[in-house]
ROLOZA-443137 format. One line per field, with one value per residue (C-alpha): x negated, y, z negated; residue in three letters. Coordinates in nm, 4 decimals, decimal comma, m for minus. Layout:
// residues N
xx: X ...
yy: Y ...
zz: Z ...
aa: Ala ...
***
This chain:
// residues 369
xx: m8,0814 m7,7231 m7,6300 m7,8254 m7,6335 m7,3061 m7,3869 m7,5055 m7,1660 m6,9843 m7,1981 m7,1124 m6,7660 m6,7617 m6,9164 m6,6864 m6,3685 m6,5298 m6,5890 m6,2378 m6,1061 m6,3570 m6,2087 m5,8565 m5,9059 m6,0750 m5,7855 m5,5284 m5,6911 m5,7064 m5,3453 m5,2593 m5,4572 m5,2812 m4,9299 m5,0344 m5,1606 m4,8418 m4,6084 m4,8015 m4,7271 m4,3545 m4,3048 m4,0113 m3,7320 m3,7966 m3,4773 m3,4575 m3,1810 m3,0515 m2,8025 m2,6155 m2,4699 m2,8041 m2,8611 m2,6857 m2,9949 m3,2689 m3,1179 m3,1650 m3,5299 m3,5778 m3,4028 m3,6494 m3,9817 m4,0412 m4,1047 m4,2463 m4,4127 m4,2973 m4,3757 m4,1814 m3,7929 m3,5856 m3,2369 m3,0743 m2,8646 m2,6260 m2,4922 m2,2191 m1,9320 m1,5883 m1,4125 m1,7006 m1,6340 m1,4599 m1,7283 m1,9855 m1,8245 m1,8562 m2,2022 m2,2595 m2,0585 m2,2787 m2,5981 m2,4337 m2,3536 m2,7160 m2,8630 m3,1921 m3,3997 m3,6000 m3,2597 m3,1597 m2,8741 m2,6654 m2,4958 m2,2835 m2,0877 m2,0035 m2,1123 m2,4594 m2,5242 m2,4468 m2,6567 m2,9781 m3,0040 m3,3434 m3,4302 m3,7805 m3,7856 m3,5324 m3,4606 m3,2386 m3,0827 m2,7433 m2,6928 m2,4487 m2,5012 m2,4840 m2,1494 m2,0287 m1,9839 m2,1996 m2,4301 m2,7916 m2,7050 m2,3788 m2,5644 m2,8394 m2,5831 m2,4077 m2,7322 m2,8523 m2,5523 m2,5682 m2,9739 m2,9181 m2,6403 m2,8726 m3,1817 m3,0105 m2,9232 m3,2788 m3,4031 m3,1899 m3,1365 m3,4188 m3,7468 m4,0023 m4,2392 m3,9905 m4,0938 m3,8718 m3,8442 m3,5991 m3,5122 m3,1791 m3,2360 m3,3854 m3,6078 m3,9008 m3,6756 m3,4155 m3,7253 m3,8332 m3,4899 m3,4853 m3,8282 m3,6847 m3,3918 m3,5996 m3,8811 m4,0023 m4,0544 m4,4190 m4,4439 m4,6669 m4,3761 m4,1298 m4,2043 m4,0347 m4,0315 m4,2573 m4,3672 m4,0932 m4,2556 m4,5953 m4,4705 m4,3189 m4,6574 m4,8221 m4,5669 m4,6207 m5,0024 m4,9368 m4,7177 m4,9511 m5,2325 m5,0752 m5,2260 m5,0831 m4,9464 m5,1297 m5,4558 m5,3776 m5,4421 m5,4839 m5,2493 m5,1212 m4,7938 m4,8494 m4,5756 m4,2052 m3,9641 m3,8207 m3,8941 m4,1780 m4,3943 m4,7281 m4,8200 m5,1898 m5,4214 m5,7513 m5,9006 m5,6808 m5,8587 m5,7913 m5,9510 m6,0878 m6,3271 m6,5918 m6,5205 m6,3233 m6,2575 m6,1164 m5,7572 m5,8216 m6,1114 m5,9047 m5,6011 m5,8470 m5,5445 m5,5529 m5,2532 m5,0302 m5,1435 m5,1024 m4,7484 m4,5464 m4,6683 m4,6003 m4,2700 m4,1633 m4,2508 m4,0613 m3,7513 m3,7443 m3,4816 m3,2513 m3,2937 m3,1976 m2,8695 m2,8158 m2,8881 m2,6643 m2,4540 m2,5971 m2,8812 m3,1872 m3,1070 m3,3185 m3,6425 m3,5704 m3,5305 m3,8419 m4,0172 m3,8866 m3,9944 m4,3627 m4,3876 m4,2835 m4,5083 m4,8138 m4,7567 m4,7111 m4,9416 m5,1946 m5,3163 m5,5708 m5,9296 m6,0274 m5,6611 m5,4466 m5,0650 m4,8433 m4,6198 m4,4402 m4,5961 m4,6225 m4,8868 m5,1898 m5,3434 m5,5307 m5,6075 m5,4597 m5,1098 m4,9160 m4,8984 m4,5434 m4,4028 m4,3442 m4,5334 m4,6870 m5,0507 m5,2544 m5,2830 m5,4314 m5,2767 m5,4334 m5,2842 m4,9584 m5,0907 m5,1333 m5,4495 m5,4685 m5,7330 m5,9896 m6,2513 m6,1066 m6,1818 m5,9330 m5,9404 m5,7548 m5,4780 m5,4056 m5,4359 m5,1529 m4,9344 m4,9734 m4,9180 m4,6135 m4,4360 m4,5610 m4,3650 m4,0399 m4,0757 m4,1267 m3,8044 m3,5932 m3,7264 m3,6208 m3,2894 m3,2418 m3,3198 m3,0733 m2,8086 m2,8964 m2,8375
yy: 4,8975 4,9773 4,6149 4,4879 4,7069 4,5932 4,2321 4,2956 4,4823 4,1753 3,9396 4,1360 4,1594 3,7669 3,7337 3,9526 3,7636 3,4342 3,5788 3,6765 3,3406 3,1507 3,3932 3,3349 2,9256 2,9912 3,2157 2,9671 2,6606 2,8348 2,9057 2,5548 2,4080 2,6513 2,5650 2,2050 2,2154 2,4012 2,1495 1,8819 2,0337 2,0184 1,6578 1,4387 1,4477 1,1494 0,9851 0,9109 0,6760 0,7423 0,5211 0,5856 0,8820 1,0135 1,1086 1,4322 1,5174 1,4118 1,5238 1,8865 1,8274 1,6227 1,8799 2,1513 1,9648 1,8403 1,4815 1,5134 1,8338 2,1793 2,1108 1,7964 1,8078 1,5192 1,3598 1,2546 0,9143 0,9097 0,5587 0,5069 0,2857 0,3269 0,4696 0,7518 0,8296 1,1703 1,2890 1,1759 1,3871 1,6946 1,6424 1,6445 1,9800 2,1125 2,0441 2,1812 2,4961 2,5052 2,5668 2,4159 2,4851 2,1381 1,9697 1,8436 1,6116 1,4387 1,0896 1,0277 0,6812 0,3961 0,1394 m0,0256 m0,0808 0,2948 0,4141 0,1944 0,2711 0,3744 0,4905 0,5732 0,5918 0,4162 0,5439 0,2912 0,4510 0,2731 m0,0282 m0,2018 m0,0723 m0,2729 m0,2238 m0,2857 m0,6756 m0,7738 m1,0464 m0,9953 m1,2454 m1,1002 m0,7636 m0,9418 m1,1462 m0,8067 m0,6535 m0,9534 m0,9458 m0,5626 m0,5968 m0,8963 m0,7259 m0,4006 m0,6003 m0,7512 m0,4373 m0,2866 m0,5827 m0,5682 m0,1872 0,0114 0,1280 m0,1320 0,0727 0,1558 0,2423 0,1329 0,2439 0,0874 0,2909 0,0953 m0,1107 m0,3787 m0,1900 m0,4450 m0,7455 m0,5731 m0,4809 m0,8561 m0,9548 m0,6852 m0,8250 m1,1753 m1,0797 m0,8408 m1,0663 m0,8546 m0,5464 m0,5720 m0,6634 m0,3502 m0,1324 m0,2527 m0,0661 0,0293 0,3319 0,3652 0,6961 0,8331 0,6454 0,7719 1,1425 1,0912 0,9683 1,2452 1,4844 1,3361 1,3716 1,7405 1,7992 1,6426 1,8264 2,1514 2,1659 2,1922 1,8803 1,9393 1,8797 1,5376 1,2566 0,8988 0,7447 0,4129 0,2182 m0,1472 m0,3687 m0,3707 m0,0575 m0,1604 m0,1286 m0,3929 m0,1552 m0,0596 0,2947 0,2949 0,5962 0,4165 0,5786 0,8866 1,2402 1,6025 1,8645 2,1123 2,4385 2,2231 1,9439 1,6216 1,4790 1,1543 1,1455 0,8955 1,1472 1,4748 1,3136 1,1452 0,9412 0,5659 0,4737 0,7427 0,6220 0,2618 0,2834 0,6157 0,7232 0,3895 0,3481 0,6988 0,6410 0,2854 0,4370 0,7749 0,6730 0,5650 0,8737 1,0700 0,8841 0,9076 1,3107 1,4050 1,0758 1,0084 0,8484 1,0519 1,2149 1,5235 1,3651 1,0573 1,2341 1,4465 1,1312 0,9385 1,2599 1,2205 0,8584 0,9149 1,2101 1,0502 0,7290 0,9136 1,2094 1,0477 1,0986 1,3533 1,2401 1,0907 1,0526 0,7718 0,6945 0,4349 0,2325 m0,0854 m0,2982 m0,6552 m0,8412 m0,9888 m1,1198 m0,8234 m0,7893 m1,1640 m1,0826 m1,3592 m1,2746 m1,2541 m1,0365 m0,6583 m0,5163 m0,1434 m0,0817 0,2093 0,2777 0,5287 0,6246 0,7186 0,7463 0,5922 0,2858 0,2356 0,0152 m0,1107 0,0441 m0,2020 m0,2694 m0,0959 m0,2477 m0,4272 m0,4483 m0,7167 m0,4910 m0,4055 m0,7720 m0,8783 m0,5841 m0,6384 m1,0149 m0,9505 m0,7367 m0,9931 m1,2679 m1,0648 m0,9951 m1,3813 m1,4290 m1,1961 m1,3489 m1,6921 m1,5270 m1,3753 m1,6878 m1,8787 m1,6162 m1,6593 m2,0380
zz: 7,2631 7,2781 7,3550 7,0612 6,8257 6,9692 6,9332 6,5546 6,5039 6,6511 6,4206 6,1095 6,2045 6,2491 5,9169 5,7418 5,8995 5,7696 5,4291 5,4044 5,5030 5,2747 4,9804 5,0853 5,0704 4,7290 4,6142 4,7174 4,5885 4,2360 4,2699 4,3659 4,1003 3,8355 3,9503 3,9345 3,5817 3,4929 3,6379 3,4597 3,1158 3,1887 3,0242 3,0930 2,8113 2,5510 2,4604 2,0999 1,9411 1,5885 1,4232 1,1137 0,9243 0,7673 1,1081 1,0400 0,8339 1,1142 1,4510 1,3844 1,2943 1,6018 1,8204 1,6673 1,7558 1,4163 1,5257 1,8752 1,8825 2,0047 2,3533 2,3802 2,5139 2,3747 2,4650 2,1543 2,1626 1,8375 1,7585 1,4799 1,3838 1,5321 1,2186 1,2223 1,5882 1,5386 1,2917 1,5518 1,7974 1,5332 1,5182 1,9028 1,8968 1,6241 1,8307 2,1276 1,9397 1,7642 2,1422 2,0570 2,3593 2,3403 2,3519 2,6989 2,6344 2,3779 2,3904 2,0992 2,1197 1,9135 2,1946 2,1186 2,4812 2,5829 2,2846 2,3597 2,7305 2,8293 2,4897 2,3943 2,0428 1,7935 1,4576 1,3000 0,9976 0,9970 0,7926 0,5394 0,1899 m0,1306 m0,2914 m0,6486 m0,7265 m0,3982 m0,4394 m0,2692 0,0164 0,0933 0,1463 0,3724 0,5784 0,6661 0,7843 0,9618 1,1755 1,2430 1,3275 1,5398 1,7628 1,7862 1,8595 2,1632 2,2763 2,2569 2,4090 2,7237 2,7700 2,5769 2,7658 2,7797 2,5632 2,2883 1,9492 1,6729 1,3253 1,0767 0,7784 0,6661 0,3395 0,3147 0,5609 0,5974 0,6492 0,8832 1,0713 1,0883 1,2035 1,4541 1,5924 1,6174 1,8370 2,0548 2,1579 2,4587 2,2367 2,1254 1,7589 1,7130 1,8246 1,5491 1,2124 0,8857 0,6774 0,3576 0,4578 0,2285 m0,0753 0,0502 0,0542 m0,2860 m0,4062 m0,2879 m0,4284 m0,8006 m0,7644 m0,6450 m0,9512 m1,1965 m1,0826 m0,9799 m0,6263 m0,2907 m0,1545 0,1583 m0,0455 m0,1280 0,1044 0,1248 m0,1014 m0,0007 m0,0321 m0,0319 0,0326 0,0267 0,0612 m0,3020 m0,6428 m0,6073 m0,4018 m0,5071 m0,5005 m0,4992 m0,5604 m0,6039 m0,2556 m0,2767 m0,2900 m0,3413 m0,1509 m0,3965 m0,3727 m0,4375 m0,2008 m0,2055 m0,5490 m0,6318 m0,7850 m1,0683 m1,1762 m1,1381 m1,3502 m1,5951 m1,7356 m1,6051 m1,8278 m1,6295 m1,3061 m1,3684 m1,5413 m1,5445 m1,1939 m1,0286 m1,1960 m1,0800 m0,7431 m0,7225 m0,8899 m0,7182 m0,4785 m0,7472 m0,9720 m0,6797 m0,6297 m1,0097 m0,9741 m0,6584 m0,6418 m0,2846 m0,1386 m0,0358 0,3087 0,3591 0,2296 0,4191 0,7441 0,7124 0,6464 0,9342 1,1592 0,9700 1,0687 1,4186 1,4897 1,3496 1,5473 1,8594 1,8131 1,6122 1,2449 1,1446 1,1280 0,7923 0,6855 0,6721 0,6084 0,4899 0,7248 0,7251 1,0236 1,1351 0,8999 1,0802 0,7545 0,6512 0,2811 0,2273 0,3194 0,4768 0,8652 1,0036 0,7181 0,7638 0,4906 0,4224 0,4732 0,5072 0,8805 1,1223 1,4531 1,7819 2,1351 2,0385 1,8526 1,4739 1,3153 0,9618 0,7721 0,7042 0,4253 0,1284 m0,2313 m0,3987 m0,7678 m0,9883 m1,0851 m0,7377 m0,6234 m0,8538 m0,7569 m0,3747 m0,4084 m0,6223 m0,3451 m0,0805 m0,2536 m0,2817 0,1017 0,1514 m0,0511 0,1645 0,4678 0,3747 0,2267 0,5920 0,7975 0,5725 0,6795 1,0531 1,0099
aa: Unk Unk Unk Unk Unk Unk Unk Unk Unk Unk Unk Unk Unk Unk Unk Unk Unk Unk Unk Unk Unk Unk Unk Unk Unk Unk Unk Unk Unk Unk Unk Unk Unk Unk Unk Unk Unk Unk Unk Unk Unk Unk Unk Unk Unk Unk Unk Unk Unk Unk Unk Unk Unk Unk Unk Unk Unk Unk Unk Unk Unk Unk Unk Unk Unk Unk Unk Unk Unk Unk Unk Unk Unk Unk Unk Unk Unk Unk Unk Unk Unk Unk Unk Unk Unk Unk Unk Unk Unk Unk Unk Unk Unk Unk Unk Unk Unk Unk Unk Unk Unk Unk Unk Unk Unk Unk Unk Unk Unk Unk Unk Unk Unk Unk Unk Unk Unk Unk Unk Unk Unk Unk Unk Unk Unk Unk Unk Unk Unk Unk Unk Unk Unk Unk Unk Unk Unk Unk Unk Unk Unk Unk Unk Unk Unk Unk Unk Unk Unk Unk Unk Unk Unk Unk Unk Unk Unk Unk Unk Unk Unk Unk Unk Unk Unk Unk Unk Unk Unk Unk Unk Unk Unk Unk Unk Unk Unk Unk Unk Unk Unk Unk Unk Unk Unk Unk Unk Unk Unk Unk Unk Unk Unk Unk Unk Unk Unk Unk Unk Unk Unk Unk Unk Unk Unk Unk Unk Unk Unk Unk Unk Unk Unk Unk Unk Unk Unk Unk Unk Unk Unk Unk Unk Unk Unk Unk Unk Unk Unk Unk Unk Unk Unk Unk Unk Unk Unk Unk Unk Unk Unk Unk Unk Unk Unk Unk Unk Unk Unk Unk Unk Unk Unk Unk Unk Unk Unk Unk Unk Unk Unk Unk Unk Unk Unk Unk Unk Unk Unk Unk Unk Unk Unk Unk Unk Unk Unk Unk Unk Unk Unk Unk Unk Unk Unk Unk Unk Unk Unk Unk Unk Unk Unk Unk Unk Unk Unk Unk Unk Unk Unk Unk Unk Unk Unk Unk Unk Unk Unk Unk Unk Unk Unk Unk Unk Unk Unk Unk Unk Unk Unk Unk Unk Unk Unk Unk Unk Unk Unk Unk Unk Unk Unk Unk Unk Unk Unk Unk Unk Unk Unk Unk Unk Unk Unk Unk Unk Unk Unk Unk Unk Unk Unk Unk Unk Unk Unk Unk Unk Unk Unk Unk Unk Unk Unk Unk Unk Unk Unk
***
């Protein structure tokens, strides 16, 4: 009997030891999984190239996480022309002084190759502005030279999946030139900014109806980032206490929507220059952040935005143009919204801005020759 008790006690002891070992293994397994999940959340910094002096408005937004999110660190690459080198260094000093937690480095240079090295996102703000007495072809010729050189540097030195946003005017055609001279960058990775016009349209509807701009969605900018662009509200809605309502129904003034509204959005950039003697900087920088953020992180369900993208023939627009369409974004890819009804008024406006883009394309190619 005594031996039986002893044997049982030994068995219980072994069982207890076994349970301790199993519990220890389970604990350490959970600890390893937790530490691994934590390490996975530490994303590698994204290298973002910004060219031109409007970069002063956009770089603090990028460094604060407005463009890529509050969990994404960045390394900023800043490129400007040689005469602006000293000012560029001053911007670098300010970025360092601001002590942005997400900012892991700054490359400030006038060397296009150094600027483009391994960049994941390129925001092309720099361009040659039209000056008094200059012919349209002269401006186009200057910008063709600039974008040809920058395209070659991106082609050779940027990351293979680099996403490009062209802001400098003529934005659509500059993007097209960049595409021609950076053939290894996928055509779907080269876009131009019409989000500024899109946001302006949202703002005008918000002001007219006295509603929050966040409650207005699905306006469209068709075509060129120029005075021929077509701001379209036929599919736009406003979120109200009784659900979504069509903008046309709430505004109840087709004449205003078809005339003054369109003209105001088309001419807003000129109005800002007249008012502040400088072109849009803050709003353009904000729109560029919106464009990249939605492209990378995705658009909200049921919402589209306007992006200048490479036409695939959708809505009867000639393939091969960089044309602004309504798009949705998911997993870093944009898709043109299909199946929207186009009335006769819209068709004429869409074709008019497409014709201007074809003229610009011909002019740009003549400059190349």
